[in-house]
Backbone as a printed PyTorch tensor [residue, N CA C, xyz], in Angstrom:
tensor([[[-18.1590,  34.0840,  -7.1710],
         [-16.5840,  33.2700,  -7.5930],
         [-16.5700,  33.5200,  -9.2090]],

        [[-15.3720,  34.0100,  -9.5050],
         [-15.4900,  34.0180, -10.8870],
         [-15.0970,  32.7130, -11.7310]],

        [[-15.1370,  32.5670, -12.9620],
         [-15.0730,  31.2310, -13.6720],
         [-13.8540,  30.5970, -13.7790]],

        [[-12.4980,  31.3470, -13.6340],
         [-11.1620,  30.8190, -13.4230],
         [-11.2660,  30.0670, -12.2780]],

        [[-11.3330,  30.7430, -11.0440],
         [-11.5520,  30.2190,  -9.7410],
         [-12.2860,  28.7920,  -9.7540]],

        [[-13.7240,  29.1090, -10.5530],
         [-14.4360,  27.4960, -10.2930],
         [-13.8270,  26.5620, -10.9380]],

        [[-12.9780,  26.8050, -12.4230],
         [-12.5830,  26.0330, -13.1050],
         [-10.8620,  25.5710, -12.6010]],

        [[-10.3810,  26.0070, -11.7050],
         [ -9.2810,  25.7420, -10.9880],
         [ -9.6610,  24.9340,  -9.7300]],

        [[-11.0100,  25.1780,  -9.3500],
         [-11.0290,  24.2850,  -7.8190],
         [-11.1580,  23.0980,  -8.5000]],

        [[-12.2450,  22.9370,  -9.5470],
         [-12.8370,  21.7340,  -9.7690],
         [-11.6030,  21.0020, -10.4640]],

        [[-10.5410,  21.4490, -11.2800],
         [ -9.5060,  20.7240, -11.8130],
         [ -8.7600,  20.0100, -10.9250]],

        [[ -8.5000,  20.8320,  -9.3740],
         [ -7.5930,  20.4380,  -8.5870],
         [ -8.2500,  19.4260,  -7.8290]],

        [[ -9.8450,  19.4340,  -7.6610],
         [-10.3490,  18.3130,  -6.6010],
         [-10.3640,  17.0050,  -7.6340]],

        [[-10.6430,  17.1910,  -9.3430],
         [-10.5750,  16.0970,  -9.8450],
         [ -8.9170,  15.2640,  -9.7100]],

        [[ -7.8150,  16.1400,  -9.9140],
         [ -6.6620,  15.6410,  -9.7710],
         [ -6.6280,  14.9400,  -8.5600]],

        [[ -6.9130,  15.0560,  -7.3920],
         [ -6.7370,  14.5310,  -6.0180],
         [ -7.7090,  13.0580,  -5.8180]],

        [[ -8.9910,  13.3790,  -6.4860],
         [ -9.8290,  12.2590,  -6.4320],
         [ -8.8560,  11.3550,  -7.4880]],

        [[ -8.4670,  11.4040,  -8.7010],
         [ -7.9850,  10.3860,  -9.7160],
         [ -6.4600,   9.9210,  -9.0400]],

        [[ -5.8000,  10.6720,  -8.3020],
         [ -4.8420,  10.0140,  -7.3980],
         [ -5.1790,   9.3810,  -6.3010]],

        [[ -6.0120,   9.7280,  -5.5210],
         [ -6.6170,   9.0380,  -4.4230],
         [ -7.1060,   7.5540,  -4.9040]],

        [[ -8.0540,   7.5510,  -6.4500],
         [ -8.4440,   6.5830,  -6.7100],
         [ -7.5280,   5.4070,  -7.7520]],

        [[ -6.4950,   6.0520,  -8.0290],
         [ -5.1790,   5.2990,  -8.5280],
         [ -4.3760,   4.5610,  -7.3500]],

        [[ -4.3320,   5.2400,  -6.2900],
         [ -3.7580,   4.2810,  -5.7080],
         [ -4.3480,   3.8400,  -4.4480]],

        [[ -5.8220,   3.9460,  -4.1050],
         [ -6.5840,   2.8150,  -3.7980],
         [ -6.8410,   1.5110,  -4.7240]],

        [[ -6.9620,   1.8250,  -5.6710],
         [ -6.9860,   0.5330,  -6.9280],
         [ -5.5600,  -0.3840,  -7.1620]],

        [[ -4.6890,   0.5170,  -6.9180],
         [ -3.2670,  -0.2860,  -6.5510],
         [ -3.2530,  -1.5320,  -5.2740]],

        [[ -3.8020,  -0.5270,  -3.9700],
         [ -4.1180,  -1.2900,  -2.8570],
         [ -4.5720,  -2.4790,  -2.9890]],

        [[ -5.8340,  -2.3540,  -3.5000],
         [ -6.7460,  -3.6120,  -3.5550],
         [ -6.1150,  -4.7260,  -4.7270]],

        [[ -5.4390,  -3.9880,  -5.7420],
         [ -5.3310,  -5.3010,  -6.6740],
         [ -3.9390,  -6.0390,  -6.6300]],

        [[ -2.8380,  -5.2600,  -5.6980],
         [ -1.5130,  -6.0880,  -5.5160],
         [ -1.6970,  -7.0760,  -4.6690]],

        [[ -0.9190,  -8.1200,  -5.4440],
         [ -0.8750,  -9.5070,  -4.7340],
         [ -0.0140,  -9.5980,  -3.1860]],

        [[ -0.6410, -10.2620,  -2.5440],
         [  0.2470,  -9.9470,  -0.9410],
         [  1.6120, -11.0730,  -1.3760]],

        [[  2.5150, -10.1290,  -0.6370],
         [  4.1820, -10.9600,  -0.4500],
         [  4.0160, -12.2960,   0.0980]],

        [[  4.9220, -13.0410,  -0.4580],
         [  5.1160, -14.0890,   0.3800],
         [  5.9480, -13.9480,   1.4420]],

        [[  5.3250, -14.4140,   2.6500],
         [  6.3410, -13.8910,   3.9270],
         [  6.8980, -15.1670,   4.6680]],

        [[  7.8050, -15.3520,   4.8270],
         [  8.6490, -16.5190,   5.2270],
         [  8.1830, -17.1150,   6.5060]],

        [[  8.4120, -18.3280,   6.3600],
         [  7.6620, -19.3240,   7.4490],
         [  8.7020, -19.2390,   8.7200]],

        [[  8.2300, -18.7260,  10.1150],
         [  9.4220, -18.4790,  10.8210],
         [  9.9170, -20.0320,  11.5240]],

        [[  8.9690, -20.8340,  11.4840],
         [  9.3390, -22.4580,  11.8400],
         [  9.9750, -22.9450,  11.2990]],

        [[  9.8190, -22.8050,   9.8070],
         [ 10.6200, -23.3910,   8.7650],
         [ 11.8190, -23.2100,   8.6410]],

        [[ 12.1250, -22.0940,   8.5870],
         [ 13.6820, -21.2480,   8.8060],
         [ 14.4640, -21.8380,  10.1020]],

        [[ 13.6180, -22.3500,  10.8490],
         [ 14.3300, -22.7610,  12.1140],
         [ 14.5030, -24.3630,  12.0870]],

        [[ 13.9270, -24.8060,  11.0190],
         [ 14.1980, -26.4360,  11.1720],
         [ 15.4730, -26.9820,  11.3630]],

        [[ 16.6960, -26.4550,  11.0250],
         [ 17.8160, -26.9060,  10.9760],
         [ 18.6840, -26.8340,  11.9900]],

        [[ 18.0300, -26.0490,  13.1500],
         [ 18.9040, -25.4460,  14.5310],
         [ 18.1550, -26.2210,  15.5310]],

        [[ 19.4860, -26.6940,  16.2160],
         [ 19.1380, -27.4910,  17.2310],
         [ 18.6410, -26.6970,  18.6610]],

        [[ 18.0910, -28.0260,  19.5900],
         [ 17.5370, -26.8130,  20.4140],
         [ 18.5690, -26.1930,  21.4820]],

        [[ 17.8840, -25.4840,  22.3390],
         [ 19.1660, -24.6790,  23.0480],
         [ 19.5890, -25.3850,  24.3820]],

        [[ 20.8670, -24.9780,  24.2590],
         [ 21.8370, -25.7610,  25.0970],
         [ 21.8280, -25.2700,  26.5510]],

        [[ 21.7800, -26.2450,  27.6170],
         [ 21.6450, -25.9380,  28.7680],
         [ 23.0760, -25.1650,  29.2350]],

        [[ 22.7420, -23.9600,  30.2260],
         [ 23.6930, -23.1780,  30.2760],
         [ 24.6880, -23.8580,  31.6980]]])
């Protein structure tokens, strides 16, 4: 393998590893979103009426 191909291969692998590491870091450090409580949203609704 000539030196140009080796440099290109190493550079490509470096870029892929860097992008993968960046997104892995973002996944681990992103705070979780506050999800709504399904029970608290329905507190003001009345019971189901008989048909």
